[in-house]
N, C-alpha and C positions, 0 to 999 in steps of 0.2 A: 649637696655634695656627698658622695658615698663615704662611709666610714673606712678608715685605713685598716687593712687586714694584716699587714706585715710590718716588720721593723719596729715592733713594740717592746723592744728589749729595755728601754728606759723605764717605762711604766709598769712592766711585768717582770718580776724577778724569776730567776731559774728555780724551779721547784720540781725535783724528781719525784717519782711515785713514792708514797709512804711505805715504810718497812715495818714489819711486825716487830713487836717488842722482843728483846733478846731472850727473856725467860720463857716466852711462848714458843719461839721458833726453834729453840734447842730441844724441844720435846718431840719433834717430828722432822721429816725430810721434805716437807712441803715448801714451795717457793716462798721466799721471804718478802718479796716486793709486791705491792698491789698493782693493779692496772689502772691507767688513766681512765677517767670518765670521758664522754664525748666533749664536754665543756673544757675539761682540763687539757685534753689533747689539742683542742683548738687554740686555747690560750698559749700553751707552750710552743706550739708550732708557729704562732704569730710572732714570736720573738726573732725569727730568722731574719738576717739582714739582707738576704737575697743578693749576695755578692756578685759582682760582674765576673770575677774569676773564682768559682766555688772550690776552695781547697778541700772541703769536706768530700766533695765528689772525687777529687783527685786522690785523696788518701784512703778512700774506701777501696779495698782490693777488687770489688766488683764494679766499681765506678757507678754506684747507684745514683739515680737522678734526685738527690736528696733535696735541694732547694725547691724543685718542682712539686714533689709530693708533700713537702711541708706546707707550701702555699695552698695546695688543694685541701689539705687537712684543716688549715686555718679557716678556709672558706666553708667548711662543713661538707665538702665533696669527697666523702670517705671512700666510696666505691672506686671512683676515678683514681684517688691517691693509692689505694691498694693495687689496682691494675698496673699503675706505673711502678710501684715498688717491686711487685713480683715479676715484672718484665725483665729485670736484670738479676733477680735473686730467686732461686728455687725454694729457699727456706727463710722467708723474710722475718716472720715473728720469732723464729728460733735464733736467728742472728741478733735480733733485738734483745733477746734474753741473755745470750752468752758471749757476744762479741765484747772484747775489751775496748769499748768506744773511746776511753780516755787515752788509748794509744793509737787510735785510727781517726775516725771522723769527728770526734769530740776533743781531740788533743789540742793543745794551745797553738800548735802550728797548723791546725786544720780549720778551726773555728775562730774567726776574727773577733767575735764577741769575747772570747776568753782572753785574747791578747789585750783587749780594751778594758778588761776588768768587770764586764757585765755578767760573766758566767756563760758557759757554752749552752747552745740549744740542746735540749734533751732528745737528741736524734734517735737513740736506741729505744727509749721508752715509747716514742711516737710510732716507730716502726713496729714494735711489739703490739701496740694498740691496733694498728691497721690490720695486722695479720689476724689477731684474735677476733676483732669485730667482723672481719670478712668471713670467718668460719661461722660465727653466730648468725650472720645474715644470709648465709648460703651462697656467697659470691665465689667461693673456691670450688672450681670444677676440674675434673681430670683432663689433662691435655691429650685428647685422643687425636690421632692423625686424620687428615682429610683424605689421604691416599696411602694405601699400604705399599710397602716395598718388600721384596722377597728376601733380601739379605738379613742374616741373623747374626747379631753381635753378642759376644759373651763379655760380661763384666765380673771380675773377681774382686769382691769387696763391696759391702753394702753400707759403707759410711757415707759422709756428706759428698765426697768426690764421686763415688760410684753411683749414688742415687741421683745426684744432679745430672750426671752424664746419661743415666738411664732415662730420665724424664725428657731430656733434650733429644735424645736419639729416637725415643718412641714418638715424640711429637712430629718428627720428620718422617715417620712411617716405618722405621726399622722394627724387626722382631728382636726383642731384647730379653736375655736371660741373665739374672744377677745371682752370683754364687757367694756364699759367705760361710765362715766356720761357725757362727752363732746360729741359733734357731730362728731368730727374727731379724729383719733388716734394721739398720740404724747405726751400726758400728759403735764408735765411742760416744756418739750422741745419746744412744740408748743405754749402753752398758758401762760407760766410763765417766759420765758427768753426773754428779749427785743430783737427786731430786730437788734439793733446795735451790739449785741454779736452773734446772730444766726438768719440769715434771714430764714423766714418760708419755703421758697422754698427748702431749704436744708433738713429739716425734712420731708417735704411732699413727696419728691421723694423717701426717704428711706422707709417711711410707705407705700407708693404706691407699692414699690418693694416687700415688705413682703406680701401685699394683692395679688399681681400678682402670688405669689407662691402658692396661694390657701387658705390662712388664711382668715377667715370670721370675719368682724368687725360689732358689734352692738353698736351704740351710744345711748345716753339717758337712760342708764341703771344704776341704783343705788342699790347696794347690801343692802338688808334689807328692801327696799321699792318696787322695781320692782320685786325682787325675793329673797328668803332666801337662805342661804348657803345650807341648807338641800335639797332644790329644785334642785340646781345645782348638788349636790352629786348623786341624783337619776337619773339624765339625762346623766351625763358625767362620764367617767371612772376615771378621776382625775380633781382636781380643783387647780389652782394656784391663790393665792391672791397677787396682786401687786398694792394695793390701794394708796400707797404713804403716806405722812405725811402732811395733809392739815390743821389740826386744829391749829389755831394760838395761841401762848402763850399770855396771858394777862398781861399788866403792873400792878404790885402791888404797886400803888402809891396813896398818898392822893390826892383826886380830880379826879383821872382817870375815876372813874365811872360816873362822871358828865360832862365829856369832850367829844365832838365829835371827834372821832379818827378812823382811819382805819388801819388795819394790813397790813404789807408790801406785803404779798402774794395776798390779795384781791385787793390791789391797782394795782399791776402788771397785774393781770388777767383782771381787768376792763379796763386797758389801752391798751390791745391788740386790734389790728384791726381784730377781729374775731367776727362773729355773734353768739349771744346766748351763751356767755361764762357763765358757771356755777361757782359761787363763793364757797368758802369753806362752807358758811352757807347753801348752797343748792339752793340759789336764783339766777336767771339769772341776769347778770350785764347789766346795761344800757351803752350806749356809753360813755366811760370815757377818750377819747383821749385828752380832754382839761381840765381835772380835776384840774391841778395845775396852769393853766394860770393866771398870774397876782397875784398869791398868795405868801405869805411868808411861805415857807415850812420848817418844822423841822422834821427830821427823827431821831428817837431814836433807836440806834443799830449800829453795826460796821462791820457786816459780808458782804458776797457777795450779799445777798438779799438787804441789806441796800444800797450798792453801786448801784445796779440796780434801786432802787427807786429814789435815788438822781439824777442819770443821766437821768432817765425817766422824772422827774419833770423839769429838765433843758430844755429838748427837748419840753416839753409841754408849755414852756414860763413862768415859775415861776419867780416872781420878785426877790426872793432870796431863796437859798437852804442851809440849815445848817444841819450838821450831829453831833449828840450828843452821845458820847460813854464813858462809865464809865471807860474804861482802856486806856492805851497808844496806840499809833499807831503801835507799834511793838508787841503788845500783842493781837491784834485782830485776829479772827479766819479765816478770808478770805485771798484771794490772794493779795499779795503786788502789783501786776501789775494792778489789778482792782482799787485799791486805788489810784495809780499814775494817772490813766486815769481820775478818778473823780476829783482829785486835778487840773489836767491840764485843765479840762473843767469848773472850777470855783466854785466848792463846797467849802464851808467854814466848817472847822472841829473844834470841841471842844473836845479835848482829856482829859482823866482823869476827865470827867465831869459826875457826878452822879445826875440824876434828882430826886429831893426830893419830889416835889409836883407840881400839876398843878391847876391853878385857871381859871375858865371859867364860863360865864353866860349861855352857852349852856348846855342842859340836855339830849341830844339825843346821844345814842351810835349807832355805826354802826352795823346793823344786816342784812346786805345783800345789801341794796341800798346805794351804795357808794356816791351818790350825796348829801345825807343828811349830809355828813361830812364837806362840805364846806359852809353850810348855816348858821352856828352859828356865834357868835361874836369871837373876838380874844381871844386866850388863853395865859396865862402867865406861863412859865415854870420856877420854882425856882431850880437852879442848884448849887451844890457844886463842884468847880473845884480845884483839888489838883495840884499845880505847881510842888511840890516835895513830895516824900514819907516822912511822918512824920511831915510835915509842916501843919499849919492851912489852911483850905480850904477857897477859895474865894467864896462868894455868888454872883451868877449871876442871872439876870432875863432876859429871852428871850421871846419875843412876836412872836407868829405865828398864822396864820389863817388857816393852813392846817397841821395837825399832823399825822404822820405815825409811827406806832410802828413796827419796823422790828427786833424783838428780838427772832425770831425763831418760829418753829412750832413743832408739835408732832403728832404721829399717833392717829387716833380715836381708842377708846377701842372697843373690839369685840362686846359688847352688843349694841353699837351704830349702827352696821351694821348687827345685827341679828345673831351673832355667839358667844354667851356667853361661849360656851364650849372651845374656843381656849385659850391656856395658854399664859400669857404675863409676861414680866419681870418688874422690878421696874420702868422703864421709859415708860411703856405702849406698847412697841414693842412686836410683837409676838415672842415667843420662838420657834426657829427652829433648826434642826440638821445642823451643819455647812457644812457638805459635800454633803447634798442632798436638803436642804431647806424644809424638812418635818416638819410639825407641830405635835402636840400631837394627832390630829385626823387623822386616816389612810386615805390616798388618798387625803389629803388636804395639800398643800404646800404654802409657802410664800416667797416673794423676794422683794428686794428694801427697800425703807424707812419704809415700814410697818413692816419689820422684823429687820432692822438695825437701824432705827431711821433716822432723817434727815441727808442726806449725799450727795455725789457727784453722777452725772449721771454715771460716769465710774464704781463706785461701784455697782450701780443698774444694769448695764449691766452684770457685773460679777455675781451678785446674780441671775439674770435671766438665765444665761447660766448654773450656778450650779443647779438651780431648774429644768431646762429642763433635765439635765442629771439624776437628782434624780427621776423625773417622769418616764423617760424612763426605769430606773432600776426597779422602782416599778411595772410598767405595764408589763415589760418583765418577772419578777419573778412571777407576778400574772398569766400571761398566761401559764408559765411553770407549775405552780402548778395546774391550771385547766386541762391541758393536762394530767398530771400525775394521777389526780383523774379520768379522763375519761377512762384511760387505766386500772385502777385498777378494 
């Protein structure tokens, strides 16, 4: 009788990949988690219950065939498992590294093992293993088209949405040009996510693969300055806008306008070990790898961007790092696992703490040059902290000499990039048709944070794939219509 390869969750406990010791990982920006060995990946994949109705598949934005490639992994059929994983995901190992699986496929509402008390399957770690081993074994190949098409598509934005769309369109035979304000493709995956979560070599090999398939990349391009949307429409058969949501939200506090402060995204961009990084303000960042060294850092905000800022400051040698968030730790929007890592590394948290005002002698706001934010005097934050709902708040005073506001970002309005005719919703995101990504302007499509609002990379990949299919349908119908007219 053959040995049972699946449903081994009783005899095998959940064991995520081992993490480096805190004192070691705080010395550098390398990834903190090890990768599964082949045997470990097989054992952990074999815990899958193979549900008749796989909620992990449902709650994955890409609807990955998770139970199927877990079964193949458990059986040691790694190449087949990878092929299945990449068939629905343009960046499988990257999603394995950075997706908040505890809110998606590994959440208690997605994995029935978690509900039963056995611990969820380590889906993300297995996905990362499959992607990494595929690169090592040479299974990853550029998706070159079988037949070329004459239509040329422009994609503005080289983040996960833009690059996913580029790969899908190129595979269908279209000529594709991707434009971006940064020097290299990758978007926030390359320039905004710290190396301890995603080493840059992982995103570079993926973007290089897409370029090897025949996609053309043009850096240093800014829509509305380098060229207008109307110019692209004249030159290209279709245009996809995947600009992201880079405009930081501002703190609406007494004294904030007189305080030297940097937004979370600008801080992360400036801290990258990349040349000539362009900040949301449009100004090139100076070397910011030691911005927080010796400083008492306060981060206002509690999402995953705030966690990245806190952990980056620790690695830069900050004297102290404090997170101030207006809600409780279970009410924050980000991943619980990211919070636990920050706590383990030494971040101090003030929960249910609402910053009421800031007092500082400095009068310079950050408008591009991040170094000016550490040149002023100390700031005092006046905070109301609620120990219990309905009880009177405690008044706290916190001193810091490096303030980071990580309270979110939003898409730029169309008029800011020279496309005032595009329709937006009440949050400033572009209005698109959900099944195609089409905007109100024929031939112009949008994907990712620009159309969805700030969200996860996995949602951006889904939007990029959706928009690619929408563009293909649009151009195919257009070509059919032109042929009908020619025959008439």
